[in-house]
Structure formats: C-alpha cells, structure tokens
C-alpha positions as CSV (number, residue, x, y, z in Angstrom):
1,D,-81.1,-42.8,-87.2
2,D,-82.8,-39.9,-88.9
3,L,-83.8,-38.3,-85.6
4,T,-80.3,-38.7,-84.2
5,E,-78.8,-37.2,-87.3
6,R,-81.3,-34.3,-87.2
7,Q,-80.5,-33.7,-83.5
8,T,-76.8,-33.6,-84.2
9,R,-77.3,-31.1,-87.0
10,L,-79.5,-28.9,-84.8
11,E,-76.9,-29.0,-82.0
12,I,-74.2,-28.0,-84.5
13,E,-76.4,-25.2,-85.7
14,Q,-77.2,-24.1,-82.1
15,R,-73.4,-23.9,-81.3
16,A,-72.8,-21.9,-84.5
17,L,-75.6,-19.5,-83.7
18,E,-74.3,-19.0,-80.2
19,A,-70.8,-18.3,-81.5
20,T,-72.2,-15.8,-84.0
21,R,-74.2,-14.1,-81.2
22,D,-71.0,-13.9,-79.0
23,R,-69.0,-12.5,-81.9
24,L,-71.7,-9.9,-82.6
25,L,-71.9,-8.8,-79.0
26,S,-68.1,-8.4,-78.8
27,G,-67.4,-7.2,-82.3
28,S,-67.3,-3.9,-84.1
29,E,-70.1,-2.3,-86.1
30,E,-68.4,-3.4,-89.3
31,Q,-68.4,-7.0,-88.2
32,R,-72.1,-6.8,-87.3
33,L,-72.9,-5.4,-90.7
34,A,-70.9,-8.2,-92.4
35,V,-72.8,-10.8,-90.5
36,A,-76.1,-9.1,-91.3
37,R,-75.3,-8.9,-95.0
38,A,-74.3,-12.6,-95.0
39,R,-77.6,-13.5,-93.3
40,A,-79.6,-11.4,-95.8
41,D,-77.8,-13.1,-98.7
42,A,-78.7,-16.5,-97.3
43,L,-82.3,-15.5,-96.8
44,A,-82.5,-14.2,-100.3
45,I,-81.4,-17.5,-101.6
46,L,-84.0,-19.3,-99.5
47,A,-86.7,-16.9,-100.7
48,G,-85.7,-17.5,-104.3
49,T,-85.1,-13.8,-105.0
50,V,-81.5,-14.2,-106.2
51,P,-79.8,-17.0,-108.2
52,A,-77.8,-19.6,-106.4
53,T,-74.8,-21.6,-107.7
54,G,-72.8,-24.2,-105.8
55,P,-72.1,-27.9,-105.5
56,G,-75.2,-30.1,-105.7
57,I,-77.1,-32.5,-107.8
58,R,-78.9,-32.5,-111.2
59,M,-81.5,-35.2,-111.7
60,T,-84.0,-36.1,-114.3
61,I,-87.2,-38.1,-113.8
62,T,-88.4,-39.6,-117.0
63,D,-92.1,-40.3,-117.2
64,R,-93.1,-41.8,-120.6
65,D,-96.4,-43.3,-119.4
66,G,-97.7,-40.4,-117.3
67,V,-97.2,-42.4,-114.1
68,I,-95.4,-39.7,-112.1
69,D,-97.9,-37.6,-110.2
70,Y,-97.4,-34.5,-108.1
71,T,-96.9,-36.3,-104.9
72,I,-93.7,-37.9,-106.1
73,L,-92.3,-34.5,-107.0
74,L,-93.4,-33.1,-103.6
75,D,-91.7,-36.0,-101.8
76,T,-88.6,-35.4,-103.9
77,V,-88.5,-31.7,-102.8
78,Q,-89.1,-32.7,-99.1
79,E,-86.3,-35.3,-99.2
80,L,-83.9,-32.8,-100.7
81,R,-84.8,-30.1,-98.2
82,D,-84.4,-32.5,-95.3
83,A,-81.0,-33.4,-96.7
84,G,-79.9,-29.8,-96.6
85,A,-80.7,-28.4,-100.1
86,E,-80.2,-24.7,-100.0
87,A,-81.8,-23.9,-103.4
88,L,-84.1,-25.9,-105.7
89,Q,-85.4,-25.6,-109.2
90,I,-87.8,-27.8,-111.2
91,G,-87.8,-27.1,-114.9
92,E,-87.9,-23.3,-115.0
93,V,-89.6,-22.9,-111.6
94,R,-87.7,-21.9,-108.4
95,V,-88.9,-23.9,-105.5
96,V,-89.5,-22.0,-102.3
97,A,-91.6,-22.4,-99.1
98,S,-94.8,-21.3,-100.9
99,T,-94.4,-23.6,-104.0
100,W,-97.3,-25.8,-104.7
101,F,-97.7,-28.9,-106.9
102,D,-100.6,-30.5,-108.8
103,D,-101.2,-32.8,-111.7
104,A,-101.9,-31.2,-115.1
105,P,-105.6,-31.0,-115.8
106,D,-105.3,-33.1,-119.0
107,G,-103.1,-35.7,-117.2
108,I,-100.0,-34.8,-119.2
109,G,-97.2,-33.4,-117.0
110,L,-97.4,-31.5,-113.7
111,V,-98.1,-28.0,-112.5
112,V,-95.6,-26.3,-110.2
113,S,-96.9,-23.0,-108.8
114,G,-99.1,-22.5,-111.8
115,T,-96.4,-23.4,-114.4
116,R,-97.0,-26.5,-116.5
117,I,-93.9,-28.8,-116.5
118,A,-93.7,-31.5,-119.1
119,P,-91.7,-34.7,-118.6
120,P,-88.8,-35.4,-118.3
121,Y,-88.6,-33.4,-115.1
122,T,-85.2,-31.8,-114.4
123,I,-84.5,-31.0,-110.8
124,L,-81.5,-28.9,-109.7
125,A,-80.5,-28.8,-106.1
126,V,-77.6,-26.8,-104.5
127,G,-76.3,-28.5,-101.4
128,E,-73.8,-31.2,-100.3
129,P,-73.9,-33.5,-103.4
130,A,-73.2,-36.8,-101.6
131,T,-75.8,-36.1,-98.9
132,L,-78.5,-35.1,-101.4
133,A,-77.8,-38.2,-103.5
134,T,-77.9,-40.5,-100.5
135,A,-81.2,-39.0,-99.3
136,L,-82.8,-39.8,-102.7
137,D,-81.5,-43.4,-102.7
138,I,-82.6,-44.6,-99.3
139,P,-84.6,-47.8,-99.5
140,G,-88.3,-47.0,-99.9
141,G,-87.3,-43.4,-100.8
142,V,-87.8,-41.2,-103.9
143,A,-85.8,-43.3,-106.3
144,D,-87.6,-46.5,-105.3
145,T,-91.0,-44.7,-105.6
146,V,-90.2,-43.4,-109.1
147,R,-89.1,-46.8,-110.3
148,T,-92.0,-48.6,-108.6
149,A,-94.4,-46.2,-110.4
150,G,-92.8,-47.0,-113.7
151,G,-90.6,-43.9,-114.1
152,R,-86.8,-43.6,-114.4
153,I,-84.6,-41.4,-112.3
154,V,-81.0,-40.4,-113.1
155,G,-79.0,-38.1,-110.9
156,T,-75.5,-36.7,-111.1
157,Q,-73.4,-35.0,-108.4
158,E,-71.9,-31.8,-109.8
159,E,-69.3,-29.2,-108.5
160,S,-71.5,-26.4,-109.8
161,V,-75.2,-26.4,-110.2
162,P,-76.8,-23.2,-111.4
163,V,-80.2,-22.5,-109.9
164,S,-81.1,-19.5,-111.9
165,A,-84.9,-19.3,-111.8
166,L,-86.3,-16.6,-109.5
167,Q,-89.4,-16.4,-107.4
C-alpha cells in the first residue's frame, strides 16, 4: 500500500512538473520569473533558511524515565517527511537534511544537531495535518514505539503551525 501510494504521489508530481515545464516554455519572462521565485521560496523552506507557517501538527513526546532514545526521534522525523512534512522543528532546532540526532552524554535528554533537547520533546510539522497524524498512528509506527518504550505521545492537528527556528 505504501509503495502504491508513493507511486501515485510521484506520478502526480511528474504531471505537475511537466505542466510547469510546458508553461515555462510557452510563457513570458515574467511568468518564468514568478515560477523561479516560487521554487526558490520552496527550497528556502526545505533548507530551513526562512520560517514556515501553515497547517500541520504539534506533538509532544513525554519521557519521564529517560526511555526515549534518539532513534525514536529519528524515526518520527522520517515518518513525517514520508508523509509530506514540508518543515519540521524539534524544540528550538530546525530539522533539515543535514540534521543529526544522538543521546545526551549523561543520558538525560537528546542532542539534535549539537543542541541539547530536554524532555518533553515538542515537534512541529507543517504539512497536511490528517496525513501527518495518520502516518504517526499506523500500527507498529512511531506512536506505538513511543508507548512501548514507556513514553507518552500527544498530537494535535492545527490550522497554523509556526516553524520559526532557522538553520
């Protein structure tokens, strides 16, 4: 099912890119510049160099006993990205392609790209709220992993999620 869904998304993206190409080839210089600006804006959001705000989810992972390790946070980011998250923030750290995760040296909290994050972990994700929430709640997924480890996860779908941390 996941592969079929991914193939469908890629086919839709391919058609959109082909339509954009056709518009660019037949359009005016002003239209080409507008498309280039929109693409630059989208890339700036992915690179984490500008803030992003939009519909998405806000979730909190509570870890009173220190049972949540960096792999759970990494899995959470991967699930959100696979579900179409456009911008992510954990605590005060913007998550981009080069973001790395580790357990804190003293075992209390986690390290995200060199910044120590203490529990509870707040994760903000801009994207389609229902899709992001569903991705986290699949059987055997992030929510199950957090609960099995002994943590607690609470997420809310919101109309406006501010991802303000910058890379």
